[in-house]
N, C-alpha and C positions, 0 to 999 in steps of 0.2 A: 654921623656926627658922634654917635657914641663910640664907635670904633676908632675915629679919629683922636678923640680925647683919652682914650685908653693908651694907645700909642705914643701920644704926646706925655702923658704923666710917666709912662714907663721910661721913656728918653729922659726926663727931667729927674727921675729917682736915680738912673743910672749916672747922671751926670754930677751927682751930689756925693759920689764915692769919694773918700779921702785918697786923692792920687789916682793915677792910671793904672789899668790892670795889666797884668803880663799874660803871655801865651800859656804859662804854666798855672794859671789860677783856674779856680773852679773845677778842679779834676778829682775825680774819685776812682777808687778800685773796688771791685766786688769779687769774692768768692763763694760759690753756692753749691749745693747738691740737691738732688731731687730724682723724680721718675719721669718716665714718658710712655704713652702708650698709644697705639695706633687707632685712629677713629673706628675702625671695624671691630677691633677688639674691646673698645670702650663700650660698645653697645651689647655685648654678651655678657652673661652672668659672672665671668670670671676673666676679667681683663688681665692680658700679658703686659707687664710693666718692666720696664728696663732701666736700671740705675743710670744716673748721669751726672757729671761734675762740669762746672765752668768756671772761668775766669774772664773778667771784663775790664776796661778802661772808658770812661766817658768823661766829657768835658762840656759845660754848659756855656754856649757862646751868649746867650742873655740869660736872666733869671727863670725865663720860661722854656727856651728852646736849647737842646742839645744834640751832641752826636757822641757816637761811640763805637767800639770795636770789641768783639767777645769771641772766646775759643771755647768749644765745649766738646766732650767726648762721651760716648756710650761705654759703660764699662762691662767687659766680657761676662756673660753668665753661662750657667751651665748647659743652657737649652741651645748654644750656638757651638757651631762645630767650627770654631777659628782657632788659629794658632798665635794671636796676640792678645795682650792684656785688654785692649780696647777695640770694639767693633766698629766705631764710626767716630769721624771727626768733622767738626763744622766750624768754619770761621765766618762771622757774619759783621756787616756794618750796619748802623742803624740811626735813626732820627727819633727824638724823644722829645715829650711835651710834658713840663711839670704844671699839673692842673691846679695844684695849691697856689702856687705863685701867678697862675695866670688869672685866677679869680681874687685872691687875696694876699698880693706881694706885701710884706711888711719889713724888708731888709734883713731879715734872719730866717733861719730854717725854721719850719713848722714842726711840731711834735709829730704830725702825721702828713706825709706828702704822696698823694697818689699820681703816678706817671703813667702815661700811654707811650707806646712805641711801635716801630714797624722798620723793617730792613730786610735786606737780600744778603745771601751769603754762598760760599762754596763750600760744598761738603764731598767727603771721599768714605765710600764703604768698603769693607774688607770682605775677604772669600766667606761665603756662607751666611752673610747677614741678610734679613728679610728682604724679601723681592721689591719692596719700594724703595730700597736704597742700592740694588743691585740688578743687573740685567738678566737675560735668560740664562746666560751661562755661568752666573753667580761667580763672577771675578770682580777684580777691583774695578770701581766706576767712579767717575767725579760727576757731581750733579750741581745744578743751581738750587738754592734752597730759599724759602720765603719764610718770615716770622712776624707775629704780631701779637701783642700783649699787653700786660699792665704790671707796672711794680707797685708795691704797695710799702712804703717806706715808713719805719718807726724810728724818729731819731732820738738819741739816748744822749743823756747828761745835760749839763748846762752849756758846754761848748758845742754839743750835738755833731761831734767830728764822726762818730760811730752811729750806724744805723742797723737795724734788723729788716730785712727785706724779703717778701714773699712775692713771687712772680709767677703768676699763671700765663700760660700763651698756648697758641696754636702755631704749628710748624708744618710745612711741608717739605719732606725730604728731597723731593724731585719736582721741579716744574716741568711738566710735561707738555713740551711744545706751547708754551705760554699759558697752560692752563693748571689751576689748582684742583686736581682730581682727588676724590675722597680716598681712594686706594693710597695715595701718597701722603694723606693728612696723618697728623699726631696732635693729641693732648699733652701738655707738659707743664709740671708745676715743680719749682725749684724754690729753695729758700736759704739765707746766708747772711753773711756780713759785709756791709759796705764802710769804707774808710773815705771820709772826704778830708782831702789835704788843706792845710791852711793857705789863705791867700796872701799876696804880697802887700795888699792895702787894707787889711782887716775886713 
C-alpha cells in the first residue's frame, strides 16, 4: 500500500507541471577528472594511480530515475610504454537513481543530492597498458566493462543550474567470461562540474 501511495503521489506531482515536457528537458552534462587504481595496488602501501578524465550526458526520465552515457580516458603516464597520449578509452551507458528525490521530492533541486548508478560499457586498451586491459600479447584489445558507484552532487546558486560532483566508483575493465574477477577491478574517484540545462516548462 505504501509503495502504491508513493507512485500515485509521484504521478500526481508530475501531472501538475506547467505544460508538457519535451525530450530535451531534464538533460545535464558533466566534465570531471580524477584517478584510478587497481584493487591489487590499492591494498599495497604505495598504490599506483592513473589520471583519468571524462565527459558525460544524462537525462532524467522521472524525478527519480535517469539514463546516461559517458566517455572516459586514462592519460598516458611515464610508467607506460605507449605511443599515444591516452592509454585506454571507455564508453559506458548507465541507469541512475536520485535518492534525494526518491525520499524527499519537492519540485526543485536539493542543495545536496546523492545518486547511485550502474552500467555496462565498451573499453579499448592500447599497447603496453596493464594486463587487466590487454591480452597476453599486449596488443590492442576490446573488452566489456562494468561500473557501479555514487554521485555526490552539491547544487550551487539560487537556480542551481551548476553543481559540484564527487564520484567514487568501482569498475571492472574486463568482464572475464561473465565474471567480475579481482584482477580486473579498480577503484576510481573523480570530481568536476555538472550543468543542468533549463527545461521548457520551468
